[in-house]
All heavy atoms as a GROMACS GRO file, in nm:
protein
  461
    1MET      N    1   0.083  -0.120   0.000
    1MET     CA    2   0.000   0.000   0.000
    1MET      C    3   0.087   0.125   0.000
    1MET      O    4   0.198   0.124   0.049
    1MET     CB    5  -0.090   0.003   0.124
    1MET     CG    6  -0.209  -0.087   0.121
    1MET     SD    7  -0.318  -0.051   0.259
    1MET     CE    8  -0.470  -0.036   0.171
    2GLU      N    9   0.030   0.229  -0.050
    2GLU     CA   10   0.098   0.359  -0.054
    2GLU      C   11   0.104   0.418   0.086
    2GLU      O   12   0.010   0.407   0.164
    2GLU     CB   13   0.015   0.449  -0.146
    2GLU     CG   14   0.068   0.588  -0.162
    2GLU     CD   15  -0.024   0.672  -0.250
    2GLU    OE1   16  -0.085   0.616  -0.343
    2GLU    OE2   17  -0.036   0.791  -0.222
    3LYS      N   18   0.217   0.479   0.121
    3LYS     CA   19   0.230   0.543   0.252
    3LYS      C   20   0.149   0.672   0.256
    3LYS      O   21   0.153   0.750   0.161
    3LYS     CB   22   0.375   0.576   0.283
    3LYS     CG   23   0.446   0.466   0.356
    3LYS     CD   24   0.572   0.517   0.420
    3LYS     CE   25   0.624   0.404   0.505
    3LYS     NZ   26   0.716   0.442   0.604
    4LEU      N   27   0.075   0.692   0.364
    4LEU     CA   28  -0.001   0.815   0.384
    4LEU      C   29   0.044   0.881   0.513
    4LEU      O   30   0.088   0.814   0.607
    4LEU     CB   31  -0.151   0.786   0.392
    4LEU     CG   32  -0.220   0.735   0.266
    4LEU    CD1   33  -0.367   0.710   0.294
    4LEU    CD2   34  -0.206   0.835   0.153
    5SER      N   35   0.026   1.010   0.520
    5SER     CA   36   0.059   1.086   0.639
    5SER      C   37  -0.067   1.103   0.724
    5SER      O   38  -0.173   1.138   0.672
    5SER     CB   39   0.115   1.222   0.599
    5SER     OG   40   0.150   1.296   0.712
    6PHE      N   41  -0.057   1.073   0.852
    6PHE     CA   42  -0.168   1.086   0.946
    6PHE      C   43  -0.130   1.183   1.056
    6PHE      O   44  -0.011   1.202   1.084
    6PHE     CB   45  -0.202   0.951   1.010
    6PHE     CG   46  -0.261   0.852   0.915
    6PHE    CD1   47  -0.181   0.770   0.838
    6PHE    CD2   48  -0.399   0.839   0.903
    6PHE    CE1   49  -0.236   0.679   0.750
    6PHE    CE2   50  -0.455   0.749   0.816
    6PHE     CZ   51  -0.374   0.668   0.740
    7TYR      N   52  -0.229   1.244   1.119
    7TYR     CA   53  -0.206   1.332   1.232
    7TYR      C   54  -0.282   1.276   1.351
    7TYR      O   55  -0.402   1.253   1.345
    7TYR     CB   56  -0.255   1.475   1.202
    7TYR     CG   57  -0.230   1.570   1.316
    7TYR    CD1   58  -0.102   1.617   1.343
    7TYR    CD2   59  -0.333   1.613   1.398
    7TYR    CE1   60  -0.079   1.703   1.448
    7TYR    CE2   61  -0.311   1.699   1.503
    7TYR     CZ   62  -0.182   1.744   1.528
    7TYR     OH   63  -0.159   1.830   1.633
    8ASP      N   64  -0.211   1.251   1.460
    8ASP     CA   65  -0.271   1.200   1.583
    8ASP      C   66  -0.310   1.319   1.670
    8ASP      O   67  -0.224   1.389   1.723
    8ASP     CB   68  -0.170   1.110   1.656
    8ASP     CG   69  -0.231   1.038   1.774
    8ASP    OD1   70  -0.333   1.085   1.828
    8ASP    OD2   71  -0.176   0.935   1.814
    9VAL      N   72  -0.440   1.344   1.684
    9VAL     CA   73  -0.485   1.463   1.758
    9VAL      C   74  -0.461   1.449   1.908
    9VAL      O   75  -0.447   1.550   1.977
    9VAL     CB   76  -0.634   1.494   1.732
    9VAL    CG1   77  -0.656   1.536   1.588
    9VAL    CG2   78  -0.723   1.379   1.768
   10LYS      N   79  -0.453   1.327   1.959
   10LYS     CA   80  -0.430   1.311   2.103
   10LYS      C   81  -0.285   1.337   2.140
   10LYS      O   82  -0.257   1.398   2.242
   10LYS     CB   83  -0.474   1.172   2.148
   10LYS     CG   84  -0.625   1.157   2.148
   10LYS     CD   85  -0.670   1.030   2.215
   10LYS     CE   86  -0.822   1.025   2.217
   10LYS     NZ   87  -0.871   0.907   2.287
   11SER      N   88  -0.192   1.288   2.060
   11SER     CA   89  -0.050   1.310   2.090
   11SER      C   90   0.006   1.433   2.018
   11SER      O   91   0.119   1.473   2.042
   11SER     CB   92   0.033   1.187   2.050
   11SER     OG   93   0.036   1.172   1.911
   12LYS      N   94  -0.076   1.492   1.926
   12LYS     CA   95  -0.038   1.610   1.848
   12LYS      C   96   0.090   1.587   1.766
   12LYS      O   97   0.178   1.670   1.759
   12LYS     CB   98  -0.020   1.731   1.940
   12LYS     CG   99  -0.148   1.772   2.009
   12LYS     CD  100  -0.127   1.897   2.090
   12LYS     CE  101  -0.256   1.945   2.150
   12LYS     NZ  102  -0.290   1.884   2.276
   13LYS      N  103   0.097   1.467   1.703
   13LYS     CA  104   0.214   1.433   1.622
   13LYS      C  105   0.170   1.378   1.488
   13LYS      O  106   0.069   1.310   1.478
   13LYS     CB  107   0.300   1.330   1.694
   13LYS     CG  108   0.364   1.385   1.818
   13LYS     CD  109   0.466   1.289   1.873
   13LYS     CE  110   0.537   1.355   1.980
   13LYS     NZ  111   0.582   1.344   2.087
   14LYS      N  112   0.250   1.405   1.385
   14LYS     CA  113   0.227   1.348   1.253
   14LYS      C  114   0.310   1.221   1.240
   14LYS      O  115   0.418   1.211   1.298
   14LYS     CB  116   0.270   1.446   1.144
   14LYS     CG  117   0.172   1.558   1.121
   14LYS     CD  118   0.217   1.648   1.010
   14LYS     CE  119   0.184   1.583   0.879
   14LYS     NZ  120   0.203   1.671   0.763
   15PHE      N  121   0.258   1.126   1.162
   15PHE     CA  122   0.335   1.005   1.133
   15PHE      C  123   0.289   0.949   1.000
   15PHE      O  124   0.180   0.979   0.953
   15PHE     CB  125   0.319   0.901   1.246
   15PHE     CG  126   0.179   0.848   1.264
   15PHE    CD1  127   0.138   0.731   1.202
   15PHE    CD2  128   0.087   0.916   1.343
   15PHE    CE1  129   0.010   0.682   1.218
   15PHE    CE2  130  -0.042   0.868   1.360
   15PHE     CZ  131  -0.080   0.751   1.297
   16ASP      N  132   0.373   0.868   0.938
   16ASP     CA  133   0.342   0.802   0.812
   16ASP      C  134   0.312   0.656   0.839
   16ASP      O  135   0.374   0.594   0.925
   16ASP     CB  136   0.459   0.812   0.714
   16ASP     CG  137   0.484   0.955   0.670
   16ASP    OD1  138   0.388   1.034   0.670
   16ASP    OD2  139   0.599   0.986   0.634
   17SER      N  140   0.218   0.601   0.763
   17SER     CA  141   0.183   0.461   0.778
   17SER      C  142   0.137   0.405   0.645
   17SER      O  143   0.074   0.474   0.566
   17SER     CB  144   0.072   0.445   0.883
   17SER     OG  145   0.034   0.310   0.892
   18ASP      N  146   0.168   0.278   0.624
   18ASP     CA  147   0.114   0.209   0.506
   18ASP      C  148   0.024   0.094   0.551
   18ASP      O  149  -0.021   0.014   0.471
   18ASP     CB  150   0.226   0.161   0.414
   18ASP     CG  151   0.322   0.065   0.480
   18ASP    OD1  152   0.308   0.040   0.601
   18ASP    OD2  153   0.412   0.015   0.411
   19ALA      N  154  -0.005   0.088   0.682
   19ALA     CA  155  -0.095  -0.014   0.737
   19ALA      C  156  -0.226   0.055   0.776
   19ALA      O  157  -0.244   0.097   0.890
   19ALA     CB  158  -0.031  -0.080   0.858
   20TYR      N  159  -0.316   0.067   0.679
   20TYR     CA  160  -0.444   0.134   0.703
   20TYR      C  161  -0.551   0.068   0.620
   20TYR      O  162  -0.522  -0.013   0.532
   20TYR     CB  163  -0.435   0.283   0.668
   20TYR     CG  164  -0.387   0.310   0.527
   20TYR    CD1  165  -0.476   0.310   0.420
   20TYR    CD2  166  -0.253   0.333   0.501
   20TYR    CE1  167  -0.432   0.333   0.290
   20TYR    CE2  168  -0.208   0.356   0.372
   20TYR     CZ  169  -0.298   0.355   0.268
   20TYR     OH  170  -0.255   0.378   0.141
   21GLU      N  171  -0.676   0.100   0.650
   21GLU     CA  172  -0.786   0.051   0.568
   21GLU      C  173  -0.869   0.169   0.522
   21GLU      O  174  -0.872   0.273   0.588
   21GLU     CB  175  -0.873  -0.049   0.645
   21GLU     CG  176  -0.939   0.007   0.769
   21GLU     CD  177  -1.020  -0.098   0.843
   21GLU    OE1  178  -0.962  -0.167   0.927
   21GLU    OE2  179  -1.142  -0.107   0.814
   22VAL      N  180  -0.933   0.154   0.407
   22VAL     CA  181  -1.017   0.259   0.351
   22VAL      C  182  -1.161   0.231   0.394
   22VAL      O  183  -1.212   0.121   0.376
   22VAL     CB  184  -1.006   0.263   0.197
   22VAL    CG1  185  -1.100   0.367   0.139
   22VAL    CG2  186  -0.862   0.292   0.156
   23ARG      N  187  -1.224   0.330   0.455
   23ARG     CA  188  -1.363   0.318   0.500
   23ARG      C  189  -1.448   0.428   0.440
   23ARG      O  190  -1.399   0.538   0.418
   23ARG     CB  191  -1.373   0.329   0.653
   23ARG     CG  192  -1.306   0.217   0.728
   23ARG     CD  193  -1.340   0.227   0.875
   23ARG     NE  194  -1.248   0.147   0.954
   23ARG     CZ  195  -1.236   0.156   1.085
   23ARG    NH1  196  -1.310   0.243   1.152
   23ARG    NH2  197  -1.150   0.081   1.149
   24GLU      N  198  -1.576   0.396   0.418
   24GLU     CA  199  -1.671   0.496   0.369
   24GLU      C  200  -1.770   0.524   0.481
   24GLU      O  201  -1.821   0.433   0.545
   24GLU     CB  202  -1.745   0.446   0.246
   24GLU     CG  203  -1.840   0.550   0.190
   24GLU     CD  204  -1.913   0.502   0.065
   24GLU    OE1  205  -1.884   0.390   0.019
   24GLU    OE2  206  -1.998   0.577   0.016
   25LYS      N  207  -1.795   0.652   0.505
   25LYS     CA  208  -1.890   0.692   0.609
   25LYS      C  209  -1.966   0.814   0.560
   25LYS      O  210  -1.903   0.916   0.527
   25LYS     CB  211  -1.814   0.722   0.738
   25LYS     CG  212  -1.903   0.746   0.857
   25LYS     CD  213  -1.819   0.758   0.984
   25LYS     CE  214  -1.910   0.767   1.103
   25LYS     NZ  215  -1.835   0.768   1.228
   26ASN      N  216  -2.096   0.803   0.551
   26ASN     CA  217  -2.181   0.913   0.504
   26ASN      C  218  -2.138   0.968   0.368
   26ASN      O  219  -2.140   1.088   0.346
   26ASN     CB  220  -2.185   1.027   0.607
   26ASN     CG  221  -2.243   0.982   0.739
   26ASN    OD1  222  -2.329   0.894   0.744
   26ASN    ND2  223  -2.196   1.040   0.848
   27GLY      N  224  -2.098   0.878   0.278
   27GLY     CA  225  -2.060   0.920   0.144
   27GLY      C  226  -1.920   0.978   0.131
   27GLY      O  227  -1.879   1.017   0.024
   28ARG      N  228  -1.846   0.983   0.241
   28ARG     CA  229  -1.707   1.033   0.237
   28ARG      C  230  -1.613   0.916   0.263
   28ARG      O  231  -1.649   0.820   0.330
   28ARG     CB  232  -1.686   1.142   0.343
   28ARG     CG  233  -1.773   1.264   0.315
   28ARG     CD  234  -1.744   1.374   0.411
   28ARG     NE  235  -1.618   1.438   0.374
   28ARG     CZ  236  -1.558   1.529   0.448
   28ARG    NH1  237  -1.609   1.567   0.561
   28ARG    NH2  238  -1.446   1.583   0.408
   29PHE      N  239  -1.492   0.928   0.213
   29PHE     CA  240  -1.394   0.820   0.227
   29PHE      C  241  -1.282   0.862   0.322
   29PHE      O  242  -1.238   0.976   0.321
   29PHE     CB  243  -1.335   0.785   0.091
   29PHE     CG  244  -1.436   0.724  -0.002
   29PHE    CD1  245  -1.506   0.802  -0.092
   29PHE    CD2  246  -1.462   0.588   0.003
   29PHE    CE1  247  -1.600   0.747  -0.176
   29PHE    CE2  248  -1.556   0.530  -0.081
   29PHE     CZ  249  -1.626   0.610  -0.171
   30PHE      N  250  -1.238   0.765   0.403
   30PHE     CA  251  -1.134   0.789   0.502
   30PHE      C  252  -1.033   0.676   0.501
   30PHE      O  253  -1.069   0.560   0.476
   30PHE     CB  254  -1.195   0.797   0.644
   30PHE     CG  255  -1.297   0.905   0.661
   30PHE    CD1  256  -1.430   0.880   0.635
   30PHE    CD2  257  -1.260   1.031   0.703
   30PHE    CE1  258  -1.526   0.980   0.651
   30PHE    CE2  259  -1.355   1.131   0.719
   30PHE     CZ  260  -1.488   1.105   0.693
   31ALA      N  261  -0.908   0.708   0.533
   31ALA     CA  262  -0.806   0.608   0.561
   31ALA      C  263  -0.796   0.603   0.713
   31ALA      O  264  -0.785   0.706   0.779
   31ALA     CB  265  -0.673   0.647   0.499
   32VAL      N  266  -0.802   0.482   0.769
   32VAL     CA  267  -0.804   0.466   0.914
   32VAL      C  268  -0.689   0.374   0.956
   32VAL      O  269  -0.671   0.266   0.900
   32VAL     CB  270  -0.938   0.405   0.962
   32VAL    CG1  271  -0.942   0.397   1.113
   32VAL    CG2  272  -1.055   0.486   0.910
   33THR      N  273  -0.612   0.418   1.055
   33THR     CA  274  -0.502   0.337   1.106
   33THR      C  275  -0.498   0.348   1.258
   33THR      O  276  -0.558   0.438   1.317
   33THR     CB  277  -0.367   0.382   1.045
   33THR    OG1  278  -0.266   0.288   1.082
   33THR    CG2  279  -0.327   0.520   1.091
   34LYS      N  280  -0.427   0.256   1.321
   34LYS     CA  281  -0.411   0.260   1.466
   34LYS      C  282  -0.307   0.366   1.502
   34LYS      O  283  -0.210   0.387   1.430
   34LYS     CB  284  -0.361   0.125   1.519
   34LYS     CG  285  -0.461   0.013   1.503
   34LYS     CD  286  -0.562   0.019   1.613
   34LYS     CE  287  -0.654  -0.102   1.607
   34LYS     NZ  288  -0.769  -0.086   1.690
   35SER      N  289  -0.328   0.431   1.615
   35SER     CA  290  -0.232   0.529   1.664
   35SER      C  291  -0.102   0.459   1.702
   35SER      O  292  -0.103   0.345   1.747
   35SER     CB  293  -0.289   0.600   1.786
   35SER     OG  294  -0.190   0.678   1.848
   36GLN      N  295   0.010   0.529   1.687
   36GLN     CA  296   0.139   0.471   1.725
   36GLN      C  297   0.164   0.478   1.874
   36GLN      O  298   0.247   0.405   1.926
   36GLN     CB  299   0.251   0.545   1.652
   36GLN     CG  300   0.249   0.519   1.503
   36GLN     CD  301   0.367   0.583   1.432
   36GLN    OE1  302   0.412   0.691   1.469
   36GLN    NE2  303   0.417   0.516   1.330
   37VAL      N  304   0.090   0.564   1.946
   37VAL     CA  305   0.118   0.582   2.089
   37VAL      C  306   0.000   0.543   2.179
   37VAL      O  307   0.014   0.545   2.300
   37VAL     CB  308   0.158   0.728   2.121
   37VAL    CG1  309   0.290   0.762   2.057
   37VAL    CG2  310   0.052   0.824   2.075
   38GLY      N  311  -0.113   0.508   2.122
   38GLY     CA  312  -0.229   0.475   2.205
   38GLY      C  313  -0.311   0.365   2.140
   38GLY      O  314  -0.270   0.303   2.043
   39THR      N  315  -0.431   0.345   2.194
   39THR     CA  316  -0.518   0.240   2.143
   39THR      C  317  -0.625   0.296   2.049
   39THR      O  318  -0.705   0.220   1.997
   39THR     CB  319  -0.588   0.167   2.259
   39THR    OG1  320  -0.660   0.264   2.337
   39THR    CG2  321  -0.487   0.098   2.348
   40HIS      N  322  -0.625   0.426   2.029
   40HIS     CA  323  -0.727   0.490   1.945
   40HIS      C  324  -0.689   0.483   1.796
   40HIS      O  325  -0.578   0.445   1.761
   40HIS     CB  326  -0.748   0.636   1.988
   40HIS     CG  327  -0.623   0.717   1.987
   40HIS    ND1  328  -0.529   0.711   2.087
   40HIS    CD2  329  -0.575   0.806   1.896
   40HIS    CE1  330  -0.430   0.793   2.058
   40HIS    NE2  331  -0.455   0.851   1.942
   41GLU      N  332  -0.785   0.520   1.712
   41GLU     CA  333  -0.764   0.521   1.568
   41GLU      C  334  -0.740   0.663   1.520
   41GLU      O  335  -0.790   0.759   1.577
   41GLU     CB  336  -0.886   0.465   1.495
   41GLU     CG  337  -0.910   0.319   1.520
   41GLU     CD  338  -1.033   0.268   1.446
   41GLU    OE1  339  -1.129   0.346   1.428
   41GLU    OE2  340  -1.033   0.150   1.408
   42CYS      N  341  -0.664   0.675   1.411
   42CYS     CA  342  -0.641   0.804   1.346
   42CYS      C  343  -0.705   0.797   1.208
   42CYS      O  344  -0.683   0.701   1.134
   42CYS     CB  345  -0.492   0.832   1.333
   42CYS     SG  346  -0.409   0.844   1.492
   43TRP      N  347  -0.785   0.898   1.175
   43TRP     CA  348  -0.858   0.903   1.048
   43TRP      C  349  -0.802   1.014   0.961
   43TRP      O  350  -0.764   1.120   1.010
   43TRP     CB  351  -1.006   0.930   1.075
   43TRP     CG  352  -1.078   0.819   1.141
   43TRP    CD1  353  -1.045   0.757   1.259
   43TRP    CD2  354  -1.197   0.754   1.095
   43TRP    NE1  355  -1.135   0.660   1.288
   43TRP    CE2  356  -1.230   0.655   1.190
   43TRP    CE3  357  -1.278   0.772   0.984
   43TRP    CZ2  358  -1.341   0.574   1.175
   43TRP    CZ3  359  -1.389   0.690   0.970
   43TRP    CH2  360  -1.419   0.592   1.065
   44ARG      N  361  -0.800   0.988   0.830
   44ARG     CA  362  -0.757   1.088   0.733
   44ARG      C  363  -0.859   1.090   0.620
   44ARG      O  364  -0.899   0.986   0.569
   44ARG     CB  365  -0.620   1.049   0.677
   44ARG     CG  366  -0.575   1.138   0.564
   44ARG     CD  367  -0.460   1.075   0.489
   44ARG     NE  368  -0.441   1.145   0.364
   44ARG     CZ  369  -0.330   1.208   0.331
   44ARG    NH1  370  -0.228   1.209   0.412
   44ARG    NH2  371  -0.321   1.269   0.215
   45VAL      N  372  -0.902   1.209   0.581
   45VAL     CA  373  -1.001   1.224   0.474
   45VAL      C  374  -0.934   1.196   0.340
   45VAL      O  375  -0.822   1.241   0.315
   45VAL     CB  376  -1.060   1.367   0.474
   45VAL    CG1  377  -1.156   1.385   0.358
   45VAL    CG2  378  -1.129   1.396   0.606
   46LEU      N  379  -1.004   1.121   0.256
   46LEU     CA  380  -0.955   1.090   0.122
   46LEU      C  381  -1.053   1.144   0.019
   46LEU      O  382  -1.173   1.147   0.042
   46LEU     CB  383  -0.945   0.938   0.101
   46LEU     CG  384  -0.849   0.860   0.189
   46LEU    CD1  385  -0.865   0.712   0.162
   46LEU    CD2  386  -0.706   0.903   0.165
   47GLY      N  387  -1.002   1.181  -0.096
   47GLY     CA  388  -1.087   1.216  -0.208
   47GLY      C  389  -1.143   1.090  -0.270
   47GLY      O  390  -1.090   0.981  -0.252
   48LYS      N  391  -1.250   1.104  -0.345
   48LYS     CA  392  -1.316   0.989  -0.407
   48LYS      C  393  -1.220   0.914  -0.502
   48LYS      O  394  -1.215   0.792  -0.500
   48LYS     CB  395  -1.440   1.035  -0.484
   48LYS     CG  396  -1.535   0.925  -0.521
   48LYS     CD  397  -1.657   0.979  -0.592
   48LYS     CE  398  -1.760   1.020  -0.491
   48LYS     NZ  399  -1.890   1.054  -0.552
   49ASP      N  400  -1.145   0.988  -0.582
   49ASP     CA  401  -1.051   0.925  -0.675
   49ASP      C  402  -0.938   0.855  -0.601
   49ASP      O  403  -0.900   0.743  -0.637
   49ASP     CB  404  -0.991   1.029  -0.770
   49ASP     CG  405  -1.096   1.089  -0.862
   49ASP    OD1  406  -1.201   1.025  -0.884
   49ASP    OD2  407  -1.073   1.200  -0.912
   50GLN      N  408  -0.886   0.917  -0.496
   50GLN     CA  409  -0.778   0.858  -0.419
   50GLN      C  410  -0.827   0.732  -0.348
   50GLN      O  411  -0.756   0.632  -0.343
   50GLN     CB  412  -0.722   0.958  -0.318
   50GLN     CG  413  -0.600   0.908  -0.244
   50GLN     CD  414  -0.546   1.008  -0.143
   50GLN    OE1  415  -0.617   1.097  -0.101
   50GLN    NE2  416  -0.423   0.991  -0.105
   51ALA      N  417  -0.946   0.734  -0.294
   51ALA     CA  418  -1.002   0.616  -0.225
   51ALA      C  419  -1.020   0.500  -0.323
   51ALA      O  420  -0.988   0.386  -0.290
   51ALA     CB  421  -1.135   0.652  -0.160
   52ALA      N  422  -1.068   0.528  -0.443
   52ALA     CA  423  -1.086   0.423  -0.544
   52ALA      C  424  -0.951   0.362  -0.581
   52ALA      O  425  -0.940   0.241  -0.599
   52ALA     CB  426  -1.154   0.480  -0.667
   53LYS      N  427  -0.848   0.444  -0.591
   53LYS     CA  428  -0.715   0.396  -0.626
   53LYS      C  429  -0.657   0.310  -0.514
   53LYS      O  430  -0.597   0.206  -0.539
   53LYS     CB  431  -0.624   0.515  -0.655
   53LYS     CG  432  -0.486   0.476  -0.708
   53LYS     CD  433  -0.405   0.599  -0.744
   53LYS     CE  434  -0.322   0.636  -0.626
   53LYS     NZ  435  -0.229   0.747  -0.648
   54LEU      N  436  -0.677   0.350  -0.388
   54LEU     CA  437  -0.620   0.278  -0.275
   54LEU      C  438  -0.695   0.149  -0.243
   54LEU      O  439  -0.640   0.059  -0.183
   54LEU     CB  440  -0.616   0.368  -0.151
   54LEU     CG  441  -0.524   0.489  -0.160
   54LEU    CD1  442  -0.540   0.578  -0.038
   54LEU    CD2  443  -0.380   0.444  -0.173
   55LYS      N  444  -0.822   0.140  -0.280
   55LYS     CA  445  -0.900   0.020  -0.253
   55LYS      C  446  -0.854  -0.100  -0.335
   55LYS      O  447  -0.878  -0.213  -0.298
   55LYS     CB  448  -1.048   0.045  -0.282
   55LYS     CG  449  -1.122   0.108  -0.168
   55LYS     CD  450  -1.270   0.114  -0.201
   55LYS     CE  451  -1.351   0.161  -0.082
   55LYS     NZ  452  -1.493   0.162  -0.110
   56LYS      N  453  -0.790  -0.074  -0.449
   56LYS     CA  454  -0.747  -0.183  -0.539
   56LYS      C  455  -0.634  -0.264  -0.481
   56LYS      O  456  -0.558  -0.225  -0.404
   56LYS     CB  457  -0.706  -0.127  -0.675
   56LYS     CG  458  -0.824  -0.070  -0.747
   56LYS     CD  459  -0.783  -0.014  -0.879
   56LYS     CE  460  -0.903   0.047  -0.948
   56LYS     NZ  461  -0.873   0.107  -1.074
   0.00000   0.00000   0.00000
């Protein structure tokens, strides 16, 4: 998978990850990964074209 940049709002740090899944919620697409420092998830908004490309 392509590496994406995520921002962890709880630790206020950016990180890159290629271990994520693409989810759709209310017609919008998100890349979701586990936080590097906690048990919570970090979400990143994706465009429709980018989500279609990453789902393959």
